[in-house]
KEVOKE-775217 format. One record per atom (N, C-alpha, C, CB): residue number from 1; residue in one letter; chain; atom name; x, y, z. Coordinates in steps of 0.001 Angstrom, whole numbers, padded with zeros to 6 digits. Each point is the difference from the previous one (the first is absolute). Glycine has a CB too. Layout:
// KEVOKE-775217
PT  num  residu  chaine  atome        X        Y        Z
PT  NUM       A       A     CA        X        Y        Z
...
***
This chain:
// KEVOKE-775217
PT  num  residu  chaine  atome        X        Y        Z
PT    1       M       A      N   009108   015710   010379
PT    1       M       A     CA  -000664  -000317  -001255
PT    1       M       A      C  -000626  -001392   000112
PT    1       M       A     CB   001625   001463  -001308
PT    2       I       A      N  -002838  -001598   000862
PT    2       I       A     CA  -000696  -001278   000012
PT    2       I       A      C   000491  -000844  -001175
PT    2       I       A     CB  -002032   001048   001110
PT    3       D       A      N   002306  -002310  -000819
PT    3       D       A     CA   000471  -000926  -001025
PT    3       D       A      C  -001144  -000932  -000379
PT    3       D       A     CB   002383   000123   000875
PT    4       V       A      N  -002693  -000196  -002168
PT    4       V       A     CA  -001080  -000843  -000516
PT    4       V       A      C   000560  -000947  -001051
PT    4       V       A     CB  -001708   001811   000455
PT    5       M       A      N   001347  -003075  -000342
PT    5       M       A     CA   000286  -000968  -001059
PT    5       M       A      C  -001284  -000129  -000803
PT    5       M       A     CB   001767  -001278   001383
PT    6       F       A      N  -001714   001576  -002653
PT    6       F       A     CA  -001171  -000026  -000871
PT    6       F       A      C   000179  -001162  -000972
PT    6       F       A     CB  -000367   002530   000208
PT    7       V       A      N  -000442  -003558  -000041
PT    7       V       A     CA   000061  -001199  -000833
PT    7       V       A      C  -001127   000090  -001016
PT    7       V       A     CB   001019  -001403   001876
PT    8       G       A      N  -000661   001542  -003127
PT    8       G       A     CA  -001009   000159  -001039
PT    8       G       A      C   000593  -000216  -001365
PT    8       G       A     CB  -001229   001584   001441
PT    9       V       A      N   000646  -000945  -002435
PT    9       V       A     CA   000476  -000049  -001379
PT    9       V       A      C   000407   001417  -000381
PT    9       V       A     CB  -001507  -001990  -000602
PT   10       F       A      N   002713   002145   000107
PT   10       F       A     CA   000514   001337  -000286
PT   10       F       A      C   000373   000172  -001473
PT   10       F       A     CB   000835   000116   002346
PT   11       S       A      N  -001627  -000749  -003216
PT   11       S       A     CA   000176   000193  -001438
PT   11       S       A      C  -000533   001382  -000376
PT   11       S       A     CB  -000194  -002506  -000440
PT   12       Q       A      N   000461   002919  -000766
PT   12       Q       A     CA  -000304   001363  -000453
PT   12       Q       A      C  -001446   000426   000237
PT   12       Q       A     CB   001755  -000305  -001694
PT   13       N       A      N  -002717  -000554   001449
PT   13       N       A     CA  -001410   000392   000104
PT   13       N       A      C  -000664  -000374   001320
PT   13       N       A     CB  -000102  -000245  -002433
PT   14       S       A      N   000876  -000226   003381
PT   14       S       A     CA  -000571  -000439   001271
PT   14       S       A      C  -000339   001185   000893
PT   14       S       A     CB   001306  -002121  -000174
PT   15       T       A      N  -002445   002032   000837
PT   15       T       A     CA  -000369   001049   000958
PT   15       T       A      C   000917  -000011   001220
PT   15       T       A     CB  -002373  -000163  -000777
PT   16       N       A      N   003056  -000952   001019
PT   16       N       A     CA   000926  -000057   001139
PT   16       N       A      C   001135   001010  -000133
PT   16       N       A     CB  -000557  -002415   000268
PT   17       V       A      N   000922   002762  -001493
PT   17       V       A     CA   001064   000990  -000213
PT   17       V       A      C  -000413   001349   000575
PT   17       V       A     CB   000742  -001211  -002081
PT   18       S       A      N  -001928   001684   001744
PT   18       S       A     CA  -000445   001303   000508
PT   18       S       A      C  -000315  -000065   001495
PT   18       S       A     CB  -000921   000546  -002271
PT   19       Q       A      N   000451  -001677   002737
PT   19       Q       A     CA  -000263  -000146   001435
PT   19       Q       A      C   001304   000090   000802
PT   19       Q       A     CB  -002016  -001435  -000519
PT   20       A       A      N   003050   000756   000049
PT   20       A       A     CA   001302   000068   000678
PT   20       A       A      C   000557   001421  -000070
PT   20       A       A     CB   000446  -002423  -000564
PT   21       R       A      N  -000605   003057  -000579
PT   21       R       A     CA   000480   001382  -000147
PT   21       R       A      C  -000732   000931   000959
PT   21       R       A     CB   000547  -000444  -002412
PT   22       G       A      N  -001845   000218   002609
PT   22       G       A     CA  -000762   000801   000954
PT   22       G       A      C   000531  -000158   001413
PT   22       G       A     CB  -001997  -000225  -001458
PT   23       L       A      N   002352  -000992   001839
PT   23       L       A     CA   000593  -000215   001323
PT   23       L       A      C   001341   000721   000120
PT   23       L       A     CB  -001158  -002227   000150
PT   24       I       A      N   001977   002108  -001178
PT   24       I       A     CA   001314   000663   000000
PT   24       I       A      C  -000162   001509   000111
PT   24       I       A     CB   000952  -001863  -001390
PT   25       D       A      N  -001936   002420   000684
PT   25       D       A     CA  -000251   001451   000032
PT   25       D       A      C  -000399   000500   001389
PT   25       D       A     CB  -000692  -000142  -002386
PT   26       T       A      N   000198  -000756   003235
PT   26       T       A     CA  -000352   000403   001367
PT   26       T       A      C   001143  -000232   000984
PT   26       T       A     CB  -002377  -000526  -000518
PT   27       G       A      N   003536   000135  -000005
PT   27       G       A     CA   001174  -000164   000849
PT   27       G       A      C   000223  -001402   000513
PT   27       G       A     CB  -000321   002308   000631
PT   28       V       A      N  -000375  -003275  -001194
PT   28       V       A     CA   000144  -001393   000413
PT   28       V       A      C   001101  -000657  -000833
PT   28       V       A     CB  -002449  -000114   000680
PT   29       S       A      N   003261  -000716  -000037
PT   29       S       A     CA   000995  -000799  -000707
PT   29       S       A      C  -000697  -001261  -000497
PT   29       S       A     CB   001927   000913   001418
PT   30       V       A      N  -001889  -001163  -002727
PT   30       V       A     CA  -000727  -001124  -000586
PT   30       V       A      C   000974  -000960  -000674
PT   30       V       A     CB  -002028   001458  -000337
PT   31       G       A      N   001953  -002705   000753
PT   31       G       A     CA   000711  -001070  -000694
PT   31       G       A      C  -001004  -000715  -000880
PT   31       G       A     CB   001692  -000277   001885
PT   32       A       A      N  -001534   000389  -003194
PT   32       A       A     CA  -000938  -000616  -000938
PT   32       A       A      C   000487  -001400  -000364
PT   32       A       A     CB  -000646   002272  -000912
PT   33       Y       A      N  -000236  -003236   001049
PT   33       Y       A     CA   000313  -001397  -000334
PT   33       Y       A      C  -001031  -000465  -001008
PT   33       Y       A     CB   001036  -000461   002289
PT   34       D       A      N  -000611   000291  -003544
PT   34       D       A     CA  -000887  -000441  -001068
PT   34       D       A      C  -000081  -001527   000046
PT   34       D       A     CB   000583   002029  -001446
PT   35       Y       A      N  -001648  -002526   002048
PT   35       Y       A     CA  -000086  -001438   000228
PT   35       Y       A      C  -000137  -000808  -001290
PT   35       Y       A     CB  -001027   000512   002192
PT   36       R       A      N   000479   000055  -003234
PT   36       R       A     CA  -000096  -000724  -001279
PT   36       R       A      C   001354  -000035  -000706
PT   36       R       A     CB  -002414   000691  -000213
PT   37       E       A      N   003109   000429   000244
PT   37       E       A     CA   001337   000048  -000589
PT   37       E       A      C   000945  -000961   000723
PT   37       E       A     CB  -000387   002396  -000674
PT   38       K       A      N   000291  -002416   002001
PT   38       K       A     CA   000856  -000890   000787
PT   38       K       A      C  -000330  -001472  -000260
PT   38       K       A     CB   000184   001782   001752
PT   39       L       A      N  -001445  -002114  -002032
PT   39       L       A     CA  -000351  -001374  -000331
PT   39       L       A      C   000719  -000416  -001289
PT   39       L       A     CB  -002259   000261   001138
PT   40       N       A      N   002333   000638  -002102
PT   40       N       A     CA   000740  -000292  -001234
PT   40       N       A      C   001477  -000225   000288
PT   40       N       A     CB  -001645   001366  -001298
PT   41       K       A      N   002192  -000631   002244
PT   41       K       A     CA   001421  -000127   000355
PT   41       K       A      C   000276  -001315   000733
PT   41       K       A     CB   000164   002503   000140
PT   42       F       A      N  -001014  -002837   000846
PT   42       F       A     CA   000244  -001176   000837
PT   42       F       A      C  -000612  -001286  -000559
PT   42       F       A     CB   000072   001532   001938
PT   43       H       A      N  -000984  -001421  -002890
PT   43       H       A     CA  -000615  -001124  -000710
PT   43       H       A      C  -000970  -000841   000831
PT   43       H       A     CB   002037  -000041  -001349
PT   44       T       A      N  -002041   000171   002661
PT   44       T       A     CA  -000972  -000736   000803
PT   44       T       A      C  -000603   000937   001042
PT   44       T       A     CB   001262  -002170  -000359
PT   45       I       A      N  -002517   001912   000681
PT   45       I       A     CA  -000683   000804   001018
PT   45       I       A      C   000704  -000146   001345
PT   45       I       A     CB  -002190  -000272  -001221
PT   46       T       A      N   002596  -000939   001552
PT   46       T       A     CA   000648  -000248   001291
PT   46       T       A      C   001281   000815   000146
PT   46       T       A     CB  -000971  -002305   000015
PT   47       A       A      N   001805   002322  -001049
PT   47       A       A     CA   001261   000761   000059
PT   47       A       A      C  -000271   001498   000076
PT   47       A       A     CB   001151  -001812  -001304
PT   48       R       A      N  -002099   002295   000517
PT   48       R       A     CA  -000350   001420   000040
PT   48       R       A      C  -000528   000389   001376
PT   48       R       A     CB  -000515  -000061  -002456
PT   49       D       A      N  -000384  -000764   002986
PT   49       D       A     CA  -000582   000297   001309
PT   49       D       A      C   001059   000016   001093
PT   49       D       A     CB  -002140  -001034  -000751
PT   50       Q       A      N   003088   000099   000700
PT   50       Q       A     CA   001059  -000027   001005
PT   50       Q       A      C   000890   001230  -000113
PT   50       Q       A     CB  -000051  -002501  -000027
PT   51       D       A      N   000322   002957  -001192
PT   51       D       A     CA   000780   001219  -000202
PT   51       D       A      C  -000697   001191   000651
PT   51       D       A     CB   000913  -000929  -002154
PT   52       L       A      N  -002210   001032   001959
PT   52       L       A     CA  -000753   001113   000570
PT   52       L       A      C  -000038  -000085   001525
PT   52       L       A     CB  -001386   000106  -002087
PT   53       I       A      N   001164  -001292   002626
PT   53       I       A     CA   000000  -000166   001453
PT   53       I       A      C   001340   000437   000588
PT   53       I       A     CB  -001638  -001902  -000212
PT   54       S       A      N   002719   001479  -000401
PT   54       S       A     CA   001338   000374   000476
PT   54       S       A      C   000204   001506  -000062
PT   54       S       A     CB   000876  -002211  -000765
PT   55       L       A      N  -001311   002820  -000306
PT   55       L       A     CA   000140   001454  -000161
PT   55       L       A      C  -000789   000751   001080
PT   55       L       A     CB   000310  -000315  -002486
PT   56       I       A      N  -001522  -000111   002747
PT   56       I       A     CA  -000830   000652   001023
PT   56       I       A      C   000622  -000181   001380
PT   56       I       A     CB  -002060  -000389  -001397
PT   57       K       A      N   002544  -000807   001690
PT   57       K       A     CA   000629  -000253   001304
PT   57       K       A      C   001254   000850   000179
PT   57       K       A     CB  -000901  -002341  -000033
PT   58       D       A      N   001672   002518  -001045
PT   58       D       A     CA   001219   000816   000078
PT   58       D       A      C  -000333   001484   000111
PT   58       D       A     CB   001220  -001728  -001339
PT   59       R       A      N  -002168   002183   000561
PT   59       R       A     CA  -000335   001427  -000061
PT   59       R       A      C  -000832   000467   001192
PT   59       R       A     CB   000083  -000172  -002471
PT   60       K       A      N  -000972  -000705   002968
PT   60       K       A     CA  -000905   000314   001109
PT   60       K       A      C  -000763   001312  -000231
PT   60       K       A     CB   001551  -001230   001538
PT   61       P       A      N  -002317   001306  -002631
PT   61       P       A     CA  -000753   001234  -000279
PT   61       P       A      C  -001090   000225   001044
PT   61       P       A     CB   000464  -000282  -002450
PT   62       K       A      N  -000855   001511   002611
PT   62       K       A     CA  -001106   000345   000904
PT   62       K       A      C  -001322  -000556  -000555
PT   62       K       A     CB   001227   002105   000744
PT   63       L       A      N  -001359  -002089  -002076
PT   63       L       A     CA  -001200  -000445  -000684
PT   63       L       A      C   000387  -000796  -001234
PT   63       L       A     CB  -001282   001990   000856
PT   64       T       A      N   000607  -003114  -001076
PT   64       T       A     CA   000152  -000748  -001246
PT   64       T       A      C  -001359  -000030  -000680
PT   64       T       A     CB   001906  -001426   000935
PT   65       I       A      N  -001958   001966  -002147
PT   65       I       A     CA  -001231   000024  -000790
PT   65       I       A      C   000094  -001088  -001060
PT   65       I       A     CB  -000327   002494   000406
PT   66       F       A      N  -000680  -003362  -000432
PT   66       F       A     CA  -000107  -001013  -001040
PT   66       F       A      C  -001130   000432  -000921
PT   66       F       A     CB   000873  -001869   001521
PT   67       S       A      N  -000550   002210  -002762
PT   67       S       A     CA  -001014   000408  -000968
PT   67       S       A      C  -000395  -001231  -000823
PT   67       S       A     CB   000923   002392  -000104
PT   68       K       A      N  -002045  -002932   000429
PT   68       K       A     CA  -000561  -001210  -000594
PT   68       K       A      C   000883  -001212   000297
PT   68       K       A     CB  -001050   001388  -001813
PT   69       C       A      N   002173  -001504   001161
PT   69       C       A     CA   000971  -001073   000245
PT   69       C       A      C  -000580  -001392  -000191
PT   69       C       A     CB   001126   001511   001584
PT   70       N       A      N  -001845  -001695  -002692
PT   70       N       A     CA  -000483  -001340  -000314
PT   70       N       A      C   001193  -000907  -000308
PT   70       N       A     CB  -002189   000941  -000890
PT   71       K       A      N   002009  -002209   001097
PT   71       K       A     CA   001050  -001012  -000154
PT   71       K       A      C   001167   000259   000946
PT   71       K       A     CB  -000667  -000291  -002392
PT   72       M       A      N   000351   000781   003584
PT   72       M       A     CA   000977   000142   001064
PT   72       M       A      C  -000563  -000751   001200
PT   72       M       A     CB   000858   002269  -000863
PT   73       H       A      N  -000046  -003080   001483
PT   73       H       A     CA  -000468  -000825   001112
PT   73       H       A      C  -000295   000861   001216
PT   73       H       A     CB   001332  -001936  -000866
PT   74       E       A      N  -002337   001546   001632
PT   74       E       A     CA  -000385   000722   001215
PT   74       E       A      C   001156   000088   000999
PT   74       E       A     CB  -002358  -000769  -000342
PT   75       R       A      N   003303  -000142   000264
PT   75       R       A     CA   001155  -000019   000897
PT   75       R       A      C   000772   001319  -000048
PT   75       R       A     CB   000156  -002480  -000313
PT   76       V       A      N  -000124   003115  -000860
PT   76       V       A     CA   000701   001282  -000129
PT   76       V       A      C  -000665   001049   000882
PT   76       V       A     CB   000685  -000577  -002356
PT   77       V       A      N  -001999   000656   002288
PT   77       V       A     CA  -000747   000958   000826
PT   77       V       A      C   000180  -000332   001473
PT   77       V       A     CB  -001683   000328  -001844
PT   78       K       A      N   001593  -001603   002172
PT   78       K       A     CA   000141  -000458   001387
PT   78       K       A      C   001370   000396   000567
PT   78       K       A     CB  -001559  -001931  -000483
PT   79       E       A      N   002615   001713  -000290
PT   79       E       A     CA   001358   000341   000447
PT   79       E       A      C   000196   001510   000068
PT   79       E       A     CB   000849  -002129  -001008
PT   80       A       A      N  -001389   002858   000054
PT   80       A       A     CA   000123   001469   000005
PT   80       A       A      C  -000700   000596   001211
PT   80       A       A     CB   000115   000005  -002504
PT   81       T       A      N  -001244  -000589   002894
PT   81       T       A     CA  -000767   000500   001138
PT   81       T       A      C   000770  -000151   001317
PT   81       T       A     CB  -002106  -000584  -001225
PT   82       K       A      N   003073  -000304   001254
PT   82       K       A     CA   000823  -000178   001206
PT   82       K       A      C   000935   001184   000232
PT   82       K       A     CB  -000117  -002470  -000337
PT   83       V       A      N   000478   003192  -000734
PT   83       V       A     CA   000983   001088   000132
PT   83       V       A      C  -000529   001361  -000443
PT   83       V       A     CB   001758  -001692  -000356
PT   84       S       A      N  -002977   001739  -000177
PT   84       S       A     CA  -000503   001219  -000623
PT   84       S       A      C  -001519   000028   000092
PT   84       S       A     CB   001980   000072  -001565
PT   85       H       A      N  -002554   001124   001550
PT   85       H       A     CA  -001448   000096  -000195
PT   85       H       A      C  -000231  -000344  -001463
PT   85       H       A     CB  -000345   001794   001841
PT   86       T       A      N  -000645  -002637  -002119
PT   86       T       A     CA  -000250  -000420  -001373
PT   86       T       A      C  -001377   000440  -000470
PT   86       T       A     CB   001511  -001950   000346
PT   87       C       A      N  -001567   002297  -001617
PT   87       C       A     CA  -001242   000436  -000624
PT   87       C       A      C  -000129  -000687  -001350
PT   87       C       A     CB   000088   002236   001195
PT   88       L       A      N  -001201  -002936  -001392
PT   88       L       A     CA  -000312  -000568  -001306
PT   88       L       A      C  -000951   000958  -000693
PT   88       L       A     CB   000330  -002397   000815
PT   89       W       A      N   000117   002942  -001924
PT   89       W       A     CA  -000745   000980  -000768
PT   89       W       A      C  -000529  -000728  -001235
PT   89       W       A     CB   001422   001978   000849
PT   90       Y       A      N  -002713  -002239  -000890
PT   90       Y       A     CA  -000606  -000801  -001064
PT   90       Y       A      C  -001070   000816  -000696
PT   90       Y       A     CB   000474  -002130   001255
PT   91       M       A      N  -000166   002644  -002425
PT   91       M       A     CA  -000911   000907  -000693
PT   91       M       A      C  -000840  -000681  -001068
PT   91       M       A     CB   001617   001791   000446
PT   92       D       A      N  -001425  -003093  -000652
PT   92       D       A     CA  -000832  -000718  -000972
PT   92       D       A      C  -001405  -000190   000566
PT   92       D       A     CB   002037  -001187  -000929
PT   93       A       A      N  -002944   000813   000063
PT   93       A       A     CA  -001359  -000321   000454
PT   93       A       A      C   000062  -001172   000970
PT   93       A       A     CB  -000997   000840  -002178
PT   94       L       A      N   000138  -000808   003159
PT   94       L       A     CA   000026  -001056   001008
PT   94       L       A      C  -000726  -001266  -000449
PT   94       L       A     CB   000111   001771   001731
PT   95       N       A      N  -000515  -001837  -002991
PT   95       N       A     CA  -000666  -001205  -000489
PT   95       N       A      C   001000  -001106  -000348
PT   95       N       A     CB  -001847   001439  -000872
PT   96       N       A      N   003132  -001145   000978
PT   96       N       A     CA   001002  -001027  -000294
PT   96       N       A      C   000810  -000361   001253
PT   96       N       A     CB   000133   000843  -002373
PT   97       I       A      N  -000801  -000843   003505
PT   97       I       A     CA   000645  -000402   001240
PT   97       I       A      C   000238  -001502  -000046
PT   97       I       A     CB  -001097   001897   001283
PT   98       D       A      N   002308  -002310  -000932
PT   98       D       A     CA   000307  -001418   000084
PT   98       D       A      C   000692  -000284   001326
PT   98       D       A     CB   000190  -000165  -002518
PT   99       Q       A      N   000140  -001084   002747
PT   99       Q       A     CA   000597  -000397   001274
PT   99       Q       A      C   001345   000690   000224
PT   99       Q       A     CB  -001168  -002209  -000174
PT  100       E       A      N   001937   002419  -000882
PT  100       E       A     CA   001289   000696   000131
PT  100       E       A      C  -000197   001403   000571
PT  100       E       A     CB   000911  -001321  -001940
PT  101       L       A      N  -001858   002056   001405
PT  101       L       A     CA  -000272   001353   000480
PT  101       L       A      C  -000512  -000021   001440
PT  101       L       A     CB  -000507   000717  -002354
PT  102       I       A      N  -000402  -001616   002654
PT  102       I       A     CA  -000542  -000089   001359
PT  102       I       A      C   001113  -000278   001006
PT  102       I       A     CB  -002190  -000819  -000924
PT  103       S       A      N   003099  -000060   000581
PT  103       S       A     CA   001123  -000312   000898
PT  103       S       A      C   000879   001217   000240
PT  103       S       A     CB  -000036  -002354  -000814
PT  104       K       A      N   000278   003131  -000223
PT  104       K       A     CA   000806   001215   000157
PT  104       K       A      C  -000719   001022   000875
PT  104       K       A     CB   001041  -000407  -002247
PT  105       I       A      N  -002343   000558   002030
PT  105       I       A     CA  -000783   000940   000810
PT  105       I       A      C   000091  -000377   001472
PT  105       I       A     CB  -001568   000401  -001930
PT  106       K       A      N   001459  -001686   002226
PT  106       K       A     CA   000052  -000468   001385
PT  106       K       A      C   001365   000236   000650
PT  106       K       A     CB  -001706  -001711  -000593
PT  107       N       A      N   002756   001816  -000206
PT  107       N       A     CA   001350   000101   000544
PT  107       N       A      C   000591   001403  -000040
PT  107       N       A     CB   000303  -002322  -000698
PT  108       C       A      N  -001049   003298   000200
PT  108       C       A     CA   000534   001365  -000017
PT  108       C       A      C  -000721   000845   001059
PT  108       C       A     CB   000563  -000203  -002479
PT  109       N       A      N   000042   001341   002801
PT  109       N       A     CA  -000594   000890   000990
PT  109       N       A      C  -001182   000796  -000537
PT  109       N       A     CB   002221   000146   001052
PT  110       T       A      N  -002125   000276  -002311
PT  110       T       A     CA  -001011   000870  -000603
PT  110       T       A      C  -000308  -000479  -001413
PT  110       T       A     CB   000785   001956   001397
PT  111       F       A      N  -002072  -001940  -001742
PT  111       F       A     CA  -000434  -000355  -001341
PT  111       F       A      C  -000786   001172  -000573
PT  111       F       A     CB  -000069  -002476   000579
PT  112       I       A      N   000444   002911  -001773
PT  112       I       A     CA  -000691   001098  -000671
PT  112       I       A      C  -000465  -000498  -001360
PT  112       I       A     CB   001390   001758   001216
PT  113       S       A      N  -002670  -001528  -001520
PT  113       S       A     CA  -000514  -000399  -001312
PT  113       S       A      C  -000651   001191  -000682
PT  113       S       A     CB  -000358  -002356   000814
PT  114       G       A      N   000160   002222  -002096
PT  114       G       A     CA  -000612   001065  -000780
PT  114       G       A      C  -001512  -000024   000046
PT  114       G       A     CB   001963  -000063  -001462
PT  115       V       A      N  -002539  -000929   002125
PT  115       V       A     CA  -001452  -000142   000051
PT  115       V       A      C  -000480   000220   001412
PT  115       V       A     CB   000038  -001599  -001922
***
């Protein structure tokens, strides 16, 4: 079974919920990590990011999907890429590209956009 770490938002109306369910329906094991919810729990971006890095290093998924993941340091993607194939899935319009996004794109294996 393929193991995937899916980093996104998993609130009731989020498209990440149905995307993760689609992966599960194809027989993939999915670990869902709600990065916004975890930020509320850890109160700082640095603590949340370190928690995620530790989880990825322990789990060693075959694939780590980052869905947008704004306000997440590029270091998370860089560290995940050391142990997993990484994919940044960015479905927003590309007119709001900033240095944070560019850094993540440079540090992941695959970048997918909606445009």
